[in-house]
C-alpha positions as CSV (number, residue, x, y, z in Angstrom):
1,X,-110.8,-107.9,117.1
2,X,-109.2,-105.8,114.4
3,X,-111.4,-103.0,112.7
4,X,-112.6,-103.6,109.2
5,X,-110.8,-101.1,106.4
6,X,-114.0,-101.2,104.6
7,X,-116.7,-99.2,104.3
8,X,-120.1,-100.8,104.8
9,X,-122.4,-101.0,101.9
10,X,-125.0,-99.1,102.8
11,X,-122.9,-96.4,103.9
12,X,-121.8,-96.1,100.2
13,X,-125.1,-96.9,98.3
14,X,-126.6,-94.0,100.6
15,X,-123.2,-92.1,99.9
16,X,-123.8,-92.3,96.0
17,X,-127.6,-92.1,95.7
18,X,-128.2,-88.8,97.9
19,X,-125.6,-86.7,95.9
20,X,-127.1,-88.0,92.8
21,X,-130.9,-87.1,94.0
22,X,-129.9,-83.7,95.0
23,X,-128.3,-82.7,91.7
24,X,-131.4,-83.8,90.1
25,X,-134.1,-82.1,92.5
26,X,-132.1,-78.6,92.2
27,X,-131.9,-79.1,88.7
28,X,-135.9,-80.0,88.8
29,X,-136.2,-77.3,91.3
30,X,-135.0,-74.3,89.2
31,X,-135.8,-75.4,85.6
32,X,-138.6,-73.8,84.3
33,X,-140.5,-76.9,83.0
34,X,-142.9,-78.8,85.0
35,X,-145.9,-78.6,82.8
36,X,-145.9,-77.5,79.1
37,X,-149.1,-76.3,77.3
38,X,-149.0,-76.5,73.7
39,X,-151.4,-75.9,71.0
40,X,-152.7,-72.6,72.7
41,X,-155.6,-70.8,71.0
42,X,-154.5,-67.5,68.9
43,X,-151.2,-68.5,69.1
44,X,-148.7,-69.9,66.6
45,X,-149.2,-74.0,66.4
46,X,-145.7,-74.1,67.5
47,X,-145.9,-71.9,70.3
48,X,-145.3,-73.8,73.9
49,X,-145.1,-72.2,77.4
50,X,-143.2,-74.2,80.2
51,X,-144.3,-73.5,83.4
52,X,-141.8,-74.1,86.2
53,X,-142.4,-72.9,89.8
54,X,-140.4,-69.9,89.6
55,X,-140.9,-68.6,85.9
56,X,-142.9,-68.9,82.9
57,X,-140.9,-69.3,79.4
58,X,-142.7,-69.0,76.0
59,X,-140.7,-70.9,73.0
60,X,-141.1,-70.5,69.3
61,X,-140.0,-74.4,68.3
62,X,-139.9,-74.0,65.0
63,X,-137.0,-70.8,65.1
64,X,-136.0,-71.9,68.8
65,X,-136.8,-68.9,70.2
66,X,-137.4,-68.4,73.7
67,X,-138.1,-65.7,76.2
68,X,-138.7,-66.5,79.8
69,X,-140.0,-64.3,82.6
70,X,-143.7,-64.2,80.6
71,X,-146.4,-62.4,82.4
72,X,-148.5,-64.9,84.7
73,X,-152.2,-63.8,83.6
74,X,-153.9,-66.8,84.7
75,X,-153.0,-66.5,88.2
76,X,-150.4,-69.7,88.0
77,X,-148.3,-68.5,91.1
78,X,-151.4,-67.9,92.8
79,X,-152.2,-71.8,93.2
80,X,-151.0,-73.5,96.2
81,X,-149.2,-76.5,94.8
82,X,-146.9,-74.2,93.2
83,X,-146.9,-72.4,96.4
84,X,-146.5,-75.3,98.0
85,X,-143.5,-76.3,95.4
86,X,-141.8,-73.2,96.0
87,X,-141.8,-73.5,99.8
88,X,-140.8,-77.1,99.8
89,X,-138.6,-77.7,96.9
90,X,-135.4,-75.3,98.5
91,X,-135.9,-76.7,102.1
92,X,-135.5,-80.3,101.0
93,X,-132.3,-79.0,99.1
94,X,-130.9,-77.7,102.3
95,X,-132.3,-80.4,104.4
96,X,-130.3,-82.8,101.8
97,X,-127.1,-80.5,102.3
98,X,-127.4,-80.6,106.1
99,X,-128.1,-84.7,105.8
100,X,-124.9,-85.0,103.6
101,X,-122.5,-83.4,106.0
102,X,-124.0,-85.5,108.7
103,X,-123.5,-88.6,106.7
104,X,-119.8,-87.3,105.7
105,X,-118.9,-87.1,109.4
106,X,-120.6,-90.5,110.2
107,X,-118.9,-92.5,107.5
108,X,-115.4,-93.5,108.2
109,X,-113.4,-91.1,105.7
110,X,-110.7,-90.3,107.9
111,X,-111.0,-92.2,111.3
112,X,-110.5,-96.0,111.6
113,X,-114.4,-97.0,111.9
114,X,-117.3,-95.5,110.8
115,X,-119.9,-93.7,113.4
116,X,-123.0,-95.7,112.3
117,X,-125.3,-94.0,114.9
118,X,-124.0,-90.8,113.0
119,X,-124.4,-92.5,109.7
120,X,-128.1,-94.0,110.7
121,X,-129.4,-90.2,111.7
122,X,-127.9,-88.7,108.5
123,X,-129.8,-91.4,106.6
124,X,-133.3,-90.1,108.5
125,X,-132.5,-86.8,107.7
126,X,-131.9,-87.7,104.3
127,X,-135.1,-89.7,104.1
128,X,-137.0,-86.6,105.1
129,X,-135.6,-84.5,102.3
130,X,-136.4,-86.7,100.1
131,X,-140.1,-87.2,101.6
132,X,-140.2,-83.3,101.3
133,X,-139.5,-83.0,98.1
134,X,-142.4,-86.1,97.1
135,X,-144.9,-84.1,98.5
136,X,-144.8,-81.1,96.0
137,X,-143.9,-83.3,93.2
138,X,-146.7,-85.4,94.0
139,X,-149.5,-83.1,94.4
140,X,-148.3,-80.5,91.5
141,X,-148.7,-83.9,89.5
142,X,-152.4,-84.9,91.1
143,X,-153.2,-80.9,90.1
144,X,-151.5,-81.1,86.9
145,X,-154.7,-80.4,84.6
146,X,-157.0,-78.5,86.9
147,X,-153.6,-75.6,87.5
148,X,-155.0,-72.6,85.2
149,X,-154.2,-72.7,81.4
150,X,-155.9,-71.3,78.4
151,X,-158.9,-73.2,77.5
152,X,-158.2,-75.7,74.6
153,X,-154.8,-75.8,75.1
154,X,-152.9,-79.1,75.6
155,X,-150.9,-80.1,79.0
156,X,-148.3,-82.1,79.4
157,X,-145.6,-82.9,82.2
158,X,-142.7,-81.5,82.1
159,X,-138.8,-83.0,82.2
160,X,-138.6,-80.8,85.6
161,X,-141.0,-82.5,87.0
162,X,-139.3,-85.8,86.4
163,X,-136.1,-84.6,87.4
164,X,-137.9,-83.6,90.9
165,X,-139.5,-87.0,91.0
166,X,-136.3,-89.5,90.6
167,X,-134.4,-86.9,92.6
168,X,-137.0,-87.7,95.4
169,X,-136.6,-91.1,94.9
170,X,-132.5,-91.1,94.7
171,X,-132.9,-89.3,98.1
172,X,-135.4,-91.5,99.7
173,X,-133.8,-94.9,98.5
174,X,-129.7,-93.7,99.9
175,X,-131.7,-92.5,103.5
176,X,-133.1,-95.6,103.8
177,X,-129.4,-97.3,102.8
178,X,-128.0,-95.0,105.6
179,X,-130.4,-95.9,108.0
180,X,-129.3,-100.0,108.2
181,X,-126.4,-98.2,109.8
182,X,-128.4,-98.5,112.9
183,X,-128.1,-102.0,112.8
184,X,-124.5,-102.1,113.0
185,X,-124.7,-100.0,115.8
186,X,-127.4,-102.4,117.8
187,X,-124.9,-105.2,116.9
188,X,-122.1,-103.5,118.7
189,X,-124.0,-103.0,122.0
């Protein structure tokens, strides 16, 4: 029985989806727009605050004047969903990198046959990393309107939160695809 020179489909899917998920999650973690606060009382109509998990930016949209590093006068960064996101999002990125390294070792890049067991373990690690970023994204979304904001202002979901969600889902799907490698491992035995 000659070894197949083709990389299994589930491994290709996992190795495409997970790095894409990593990029989206990284962007969502670093960019300061998990929530947008607009129509703030005693401020010009075109002023928008973009609140992320690390920074608050104030933008005057009519003249494209943006200033980050705004003072947190309302205690936004002390809120539990924000603190959890500050811990879990970077942790998820580290776990994703570890999972991708393990996946690279399991997928046949420089060897005649893939290591199905290693690829399956990488899938579990990547699945965990996706869940680690999905939890704070979901919790933040649940608490979006309960987090402190000036009374009478309008709150909307920011693009960073959407990117974090999408990245989490891609990592979960890629991890699940790689865990299908366990099937080949069991067939061999």
